[in-house]
mmCIF file as Biopython writes it, N, C-alpha, C and O atoms, coordinates in Angstrom:
data_model
#
loop_
_atom_site.group_PDB
_atom_site.id
_atom_site.type_symbol
_atom_site.label_atom_id
_atom_site.label_alt_id
_atom_site.label_comp_id
_atom_site.label_asym_id
_atom_site.label_entity_id
_atom_site.label_seq_id
_atom_site.pdbx_PDB_ins_code
_atom_site.Cartn_x
_atom_site.Cartn_y
_atom_site.Cartn_z
_atom_site.occupancy
_atom_site.B_iso_or_equiv
_atom_site.auth_seq_id
_atom_site.auth_asym_id
_atom_site.pdbx_PDB_model_num
ATOM 1   N N  . UNK A ? 1  ? -154.369 121.025 70.250 1.0 0.0 1  A 1 
ATOM 2   C CA . UNK A ? 1  ? -153.731 121.924 69.144 1.0 0.0 1  A 1 
ATOM 3   C C  . UNK A ? 1  ? -154.709 121.319 68.025 1.0 0.0 1  A 1 
ATOM 4   O O  . UNK A ? 1  ? -154.806 120.104 67.850 1.0 0.0 1  A 1 
ATOM 5   N N  . UNK A ? 2  ? -155.539 122.415 67.167 1.0 0.0 2  A 1 
ATOM 6   C CA . UNK A ? 2  ? -156.239 122.006 66.117 1.0 0.0 2  A 1 
ATOM 7   C C  . UNK A ? 2  ? -155.331 121.874 64.916 1.0 0.0 2  A 1 
ATOM 8   O O  . UNK A ? 2  ? -154.169 122.279 64.882 1.0 0.0 2  A 1 
ATOM 9   N N  . UNK A ? 3  ? -156.020 121.226 63.864 1.0 0.0 3  A 1 
ATOM 10  C CA . UNK A ? 3  ? -155.393 121.083 62.651 1.0 0.0 3  A 1 
ATOM 11  C C  . UNK A ? 3  ? -154.415 121.973 61.979 1.0 0.0 3  A 1 
ATOM 12  O O  . UNK A ? 3  ? -153.259 121.735 61.630 1.0 0.0 3  A 1 
ATOM 13  N N  . UNK A ? 4  ? -155.261 123.251 61.853 1.0 0.0 4  A 1 
ATOM 14  C CA . UNK A ? 4  ? -154.379 124.422 61.300 1.0 0.0 4  A 1 
ATOM 15  C C  . UNK A ? 4  ? -153.231 124.708 61.981 1.0 0.0 4  A 1 
ATOM 16  O O  . UNK A ? 4  ? -152.113 124.568 61.487 1.0 0.0 4  A 1 
ATOM 17  N N  . UNK A ? 5  ? -153.453 125.116 63.135 1.0 0.0 5  A 1 
ATOM 18  C CA . UNK A ? 5  ? -152.372 125.246 64.189 1.0 0.0 5  A 1 
ATOM 19  C C  . UNK A ? 5  ? -151.090 124.389 63.716 1.0 0.0 5  A 1 
ATOM 20  O O  . UNK A ? 5  ? -150.025 124.874 63.335 1.0 0.0 5  A 1 
ATOM 21  N N  . UNK A ? 6  ? -151.448 122.827 63.830 1.0 0.0 6  A 1 
ATOM 22  C CA . UNK A ? 6  ? -150.353 121.892 63.225 1.0 0.0 6  A 1 
ATOM 23  C C  . UNK A ? 6  ? -149.609 122.340 62.233 1.0 0.0 6  A 1 
ATOM 24  O O  . UNK A ? 6  ? -148.411 122.622 62.232 1.0 0.0 6  A 1 
ATOM 25  N N  . UNK A ? 7  ? -150.731 122.408 61.026 1.0 0.0 7  A 1 
ATOM 26  C CA . UNK A ? 7  ? -149.971 122.902 59.671 1.0 0.0 7  A 1 
ATOM 27  C C  . UNK A ? 7  ? -148.978 123.877 59.869 1.0 0.0 7  A 1 
ATOM 28  O O  . UNK A ? 7  ? -147.848 123.815 59.386 1.0 0.0 7  A 1 
ATOM 29  N N  . UNK A ? 8  ? -149.443 124.849 60.641 1.0 0.0 8  A 1 
ATOM 30  C CA . UNK A ? 8  ? -148.792 126.118 60.262 1.0 0.0 8  A 1 
ATOM 31  C C  . UNK A ? 8  ? -147.392 125.749 61.150 1.0 0.0 8  A 1 
ATOM 32  O O  . UNK A ? 8  ? -146.396 126.338 60.729 1.0 0.0 8  A 1 
ATOM 33  N N  . UNK A ? 9  ? -147.200 124.972 62.170 1.0 0.0 9  A 1 
ATOM 34  C CA . UNK A ? 9  ? -145.933 124.338 62.920 1.0 0.0 9  A 1 
ATOM 35  C C  . UNK A ? 9  ? -145.357 123.794 61.773 1.0 0.0 9  A 1 
ATOM 36  O O  . UNK A ? 9  ? -144.331 124.262 61.279 1.0 0.0 9  A 1 
ATOM 37  N N  . UNK A ? 10 ? -145.853 123.001 61.398 1.0 0.0 10 A 1 
ATOM 38  C CA . UNK A ? 10 ? -145.133 122.129 60.110 1.0 0.0 10 A 1 
ATOM 39  C C  . UNK A ? 10 ? -144.444 122.795 59.046 1.0 0.0 10 A 1 
ATOM 40  O O  . UNK A ? 10 ? -143.324 122.437 58.680 1.0 0.0 10 A 1 
ATOM 41  N N  . UNK A ? 11 ? -145.163 123.887 58.464 1.0 0.0 11 A 1 
ATOM 42  C CA . UNK A ? 11 ? -144.870 124.745 57.578 1.0 0.0 11 A 1 
ATOM 43  C C  . UNK A ? 11 ? -143.506 125.629 57.923 1.0 0.0 11 A 1 
ATOM 44  O O  . UNK A ? 11 ? -142.567 125.841 57.156 1.0 0.0 11 A 1 
ATOM 45  N N  . UNK A ? 12 ? -143.642 126.028 59.120 1.0 0.0 12 A 1 
ATOM 46  C CA . UNK A ? 12 ? -142.572 126.820 59.688 1.0 0.0 12 A 1 
ATOM 47  C C  . UNK A ? 12 ? -141.122 125.912 59.680 1.0 0.0 12 A 1 
ATOM 48  O O  . UNK A ? 12 ? -140.002 126.409 59.561 1.0 0.0 12 A 1 
ATOM 49  N N  . UNK A ? 13 ? -141.418 124.490 59.834 1.0 0.0 13 A 1 
ATOM 50  C CA . UNK A ? 13 ? -140.239 123.753 59.845 1.0 0.0 13 A 1 
ATOM 51  C C  . UNK A ? 13 ? -139.749 123.285 58.651 1.0 0.0 13 A 1 
ATOM 52  O O  . UNK A ? 13 ? -138.639 122.769 58.516 1.0 0.0 13 A 1 
ATOM 53  N N  . UNK A ? 14 ? -140.587 123.464 57.750 1.0 0.0 14 A 1 
ATOM 54  C CA . UNK A ? 14 ? -140.147 122.808 56.274 1.0 0.0 14 A 1 
ATOM 55  C C  . UNK A ? 14 ? -138.981 123.628 55.769 1.0 0.0 14 A 1 
ATOM 56  O O  . UNK A ? 14 ? -138.761 124.834 55.876 1.0 0.0 14 A 1 
ATOM 57  N N  . UNK A ? 15 ? -138.175 122.497 55.094 1.0 0.0 15 A 1 
ATOM 58  C CA . UNK A ? 15 ? -136.816 123.242 54.538 1.0 0.0 15 A 1 
ATOM 59  C C  . UNK A ? 15 ? -136.774 122.319 53.412 1.0 0.0 15 A 1 
ATOM 60  O O  . UNK A ? 15 ? -136.059 121.321 53.505 1.0 0.0 15 A 1 
ATOM 61  N N  . UNK A ? 16 ? -137.520 122.553 52.262 1.0 0.0 16 A 1 
ATOM 62  C CA . UNK A ? 16 ? -137.659 121.367 51.163 1.0 0.0 16 A 1 
ATOM 63  C C  . UNK A ? 16 ? -137.379 119.903 51.356 1.0 0.0 16 A 1 
ATOM 64  O O  . UNK A ? 16 ? -136.813 119.163 50.551 1.0 0.0 16 A 1 
ATOM 65  N N  . UNK A ? 17 ? -137.917 119.554 52.690 1.0 0.0 17 A 1 
ATOM 66  C CA . UNK A ? 17 ? -137.759 118.212 52.877 1.0 0.0 17 A 1 
ATOM 67  C C  . UNK A ? 17 ? -138.825 117.350 52.462 1.0 0.0 17 A 1 
ATOM 68  O O  . UNK A ? 17 ? -139.908 117.582 52.998 1.0 0.0 17 A 1 
ATOM 69  N N  . UNK A ? 18 ? -138.772 116.320 51.555 1.0 0.0 18 A 1 
ATOM 70  C CA . UNK A ? 18 ? -139.807 115.479 50.814 1.0 0.0 18 A 1 
ATOM 71  C C  . UNK A ? 18 ? -140.573 114.971 51.949 1.0 0.0 18 A 1 
ATOM 72  O O  . UNK A ? 18 ? -141.798 114.992 51.834 1.0 0.0 18 A 1 
ATOM 73  N N  . UNK A ? 19 ? -140.032 114.492 53.084 1.0 0.0 19 A 1 
ATOM 74  C CA . UNK A ? 19 ? -141.138 113.773 54.271 1.0 0.0 19 A 1 
ATOM 75  C C  . UNK A ? 19 ? -141.891 115.021 54.726 1.0 0.0 19 A 1 
ATOM 76  O O  . UNK A ? 19 ? -143.117 114.960 54.634 1.0 0.0 19 A 1 
ATOM 77  N N  . UNK A ? 20 ? -141.391 116.054 55.164 1.0 0.0 20 A 1 
ATOM 78  C CA . UNK A ? 20 ? -142.000 117.137 55.522 1.0 0.0 20 A 1 
ATOM 79  C C  . UNK A ? 20 ? -143.098 117.597 54.455 1.0 0.0 20 A 1 
ATOM 80  O O  . UNK A ? 20 ? -144.261 117.801 54.803 1.0 0.0 20 A 1 
ATOM 81  N N  . UNK A ? 21 ? -142.679 117.743 53.177 1.0 0.0 21 A 1 
ATOM 82  C CA . UNK A ? 21 ? -143.819 118.074 52.104 1.0 0.0 21 A 1 
ATOM 83  C C  . UNK A ? 21 ? -144.846 117.218 52.339 1.0 0.0 21 A 1 
ATOM 84  O O  . UNK A ? 21 ? -145.966 117.681 52.552 1.0 0.0 21 A 1 
ATOM 85  N N  . UNK A ? 22 ? -144.654 116.047 52.337 1.0 0.0 22 A 1 
ATOM 86  C CA . UNK A ? 22 ? -145.800 114.786 52.248 1.0 0.0 22 A 1 
ATOM 87  C C  . UNK A ? 22 ? -146.458 115.034 53.643 1.0 0.0 22 A 1 
ATOM 88  O O  . UNK A ? 22 ? -147.683 114.911 53.661 1.0 0.0 22 A 1 
ATOM 89  N N  . UNK A ? 23 ? -145.893 115.336 54.714 1.0 0.0 23 A 1 
ATOM 90  C CA . UNK A ? 23 ? -146.417 115.566 55.965 1.0 0.0 23 A 1 
ATOM 91  C C  . UNK A ? 23 ? -147.499 116.913 55.831 1.0 0.0 23 A 1 
ATOM 92  O O  . UNK A ? 23 ? -148.635 116.959 56.304 1.0 0.0 23 A 1 
ATOM 93  N N  . UNK A ? 24 ? -146.938 117.773 55.202 1.0 0.0 24 A 1 
ATOM 94  C CA . UNK A ? 24 ? -147.725 119.015 55.110 1.0 0.0 24 A 1 
ATOM 95  C C  . UNK A ? 24 ? -148.813 118.879 54.137 1.0 0.0 24 A 1 
ATOM 96  O O  . UNK A ? 24 ? -149.783 119.631 54.236 1.0 0.0 24 A 1 
ATOM 97  N N  . UNK A ? 25 ? -148.751 117.895 53.096 1.0 0.0 25 A 1 
ATOM 98  C CA . UNK A ? 25 ? -149.849 117.712 51.897 1.0 0.0 25 A 1 
ATOM 99  C C  . UNK A ? 25 ? -150.870 116.741 53.039 1.0 0.0 25 A 1 
ATOM 100 O O  . UNK A ? 25 ? -152.008 117.186 53.185 1.0 0.0 25 A 1 
ATOM 101 N N  . UNK A ? 26 ? -150.601 115.777 53.637 1.0 0.0 26 A 1 
ATOM 102 C CA . UNK A ? 26 ? -151.560 115.007 54.335 1.0 0.0 26 A 1 
ATOM 103 C C  . UNK A ? 26 ? -152.217 115.748 55.228 1.0 0.0 26 A 1 
ATOM 104 O O  . UNK A ? 26 ? -153.381 115.433 55.475 1.0 0.0 26 A 1 
ATOM 105 N N  . UNK A ? 27 ? -151.609 116.904 55.912 1.0 0.0 27 A 1 
ATOM 106 C CA . UNK A ? 27 ? -152.376 117.860 56.830 1.0 0.0 27 A 1 
ATOM 107 C C  . UNK A ? 27 ? -153.107 118.633 56.034 1.0 0.0 27 A 1 
ATOM 108 O O  . UNK A ? 27 ? -154.236 118.725 56.516 1.0 0.0 27 A 1 
ATOM 109 N N  . UNK A ? 28 ? -152.976 119.377 54.809 1.0 0.0 28 A 1 
ATOM 110 C CA . UNK A ? 28 ? -153.830 119.964 54.208 1.0 0.0 28 A 1 
ATOM 111 C C  . UNK A ? 28 ? -154.891 119.225 53.576 1.0 0.0 28 A 1 
ATOM 112 O O  . UNK A ? 28 ? -155.856 119.871 53.166 1.0 0.0 28 A 1 
ATOM 113 N N  . UNK A ? 29 ? -154.868 117.749 53.403 1.0 0.0 29 A 1 
ATOM 114 C CA . UNK A ? 29 ? -155.867 117.244 53.019 1.0 0.0 29 A 1 
ATOM 115 C C  . UNK A ? 29 ? -156.707 116.968 54.081 1.0 0.0 29 A 1 
ATOM 116 O O  . UNK A ? 29 ? -157.920 117.028 53.877 1.0 0.0 29 A 1 
ATOM 117 N N  . UNK A ? 30 ? -156.223 116.631 55.352 1.0 0.0 30 A 1 
ATOM 118 C CA . UNK A ? 30 ? -156.937 115.940 56.282 1.0 0.0 30 A 1 
ATOM 119 C C  . UNK A ? 30 ? -157.737 117.554 56.758 1.0 0.0 30 A 1 
ATOM 120 O O  . UNK A ? 30 ? -158.946 117.420 56.951 1.0 0.0 30 A 1 
ATOM 121 N N  . UNK A ? 31 ? -157.349 118.596 56.901 1.0 0.0 31 A 1 
ATOM 122 C CA . UNK A ? 31 ? -157.865 120.009 57.285 1.0 0.0 31 A 1 
ATOM 123 C C  . UNK A ? 31 ? -159.163 120.089 56.157 1.0 0.0 31 A 1 
ATOM 124 O O  . UNK A ? 31 ? -160.313 120.355 56.506 1.0 0.0 31 A 1 
ATOM 125 N N  . UNK A ? 32 ? -158.842 119.866 55.034 1.0 0.0 32 A 1 
ATOM 126 C CA . UNK A ? 32 ? -159.976 119.715 53.995 1.0 0.0 32 A 1 
ATOM 127 C C  . UNK A ? 32 ? -161.020 118.776 54.304 1.0 0.0 32 A 1 
ATOM 128 O O  . UNK A ? 32 ? -162.146 119.260 54.428 1.0 0.0 32 A 1 
ATOM 129 N N  . UNK A ? 33 ? -160.916 117.816 54.421 1.0 0.0 33 A 1 
ATOM 130 C CA . UNK A ? 33 ? -161.743 116.683 55.113 1.0 0.0 33 A 1 
ATOM 131 C C  . UNK A ? 33 ? -162.453 116.786 56.359 1.0 0.0 33 A 1 
ATOM 132 O O  . UNK A ? 33 ? -163.508 116.231 56.664 1.0 0.0 33 A 1 
ATOM 133 N N  . UNK A ? 34 ? -161.621 117.701 57.159 1.0 0.0 34 A 1 
ATOM 134 C CA . UNK A ? 34 ? -162.555 118.020 58.420 1.0 0.0 34 A 1 
ATOM 135 C C  . UNK A ? 34 ? -163.245 119.287 58.327 1.0 0.0 34 A 1 
ATOM 136 O O  . UNK A ? 34 ? -163.980 119.571 59.273 1.0 0.0 34 A 1 
ATOM 137 N N  . UNK A ? 35 ? -163.140 120.157 57.301 1.0 0.0 35 A 1 
ATOM 138 C CA . UNK A ? 35 ? -164.019 121.112 56.945 1.0 0.0 35 A 1 
ATOM 139 C C  . UNK A ? 35 ? -165.454 120.300 56.150 1.0 0.0 35 A 1 
ATOM 140 O O  . UNK A ? 35 ? -166.586 120.777 56.063 1.0 0.0 35 A 1 
ATOM 141 N N  . UNK A ? 36 ? -165.078 119.233 55.739 1.0 0.0 36 A 1 
ATOM 142 C CA . UNK A ? 36 ? -166.535 118.411 54.824 1.0 0.0 36 A 1 
ATOM 143 C C  . UNK A ? 36 ? -167.409 117.633 55.695 1.0 0.0 36 A 1 
ATOM 144 O O  . UNK A ? 36 ? -168.518 117.212 55.367 1.0 0.0 36 A 1 
ATOM 145 N N  . UNK A ? 37 ? -166.724 117.434 57.067 1.0 0.0 37 A 1 
ATOM 146 C CA . UNK A ? 37 ? -167.305 116.495 57.911 1.0 0.0 37 A 1 
ATOM 147 C C  . UNK A ? 37 ? -168.822 117.178 58.384 1.0 0.0 37 A 1 
ATOM 148 O O  . UNK A ? 37 ? -169.567 116.560 59.143 1.0 0.0 37 A 1 
#
């Protein structure tokens, strides 16, 4: 499972939960970093 797929799954699960929001931001940052590798 790649980063984008993981992000989409997490976004589907999100229900304004701070913990999930943090995970999603981390996920977005990770995918951006991955693109610049």
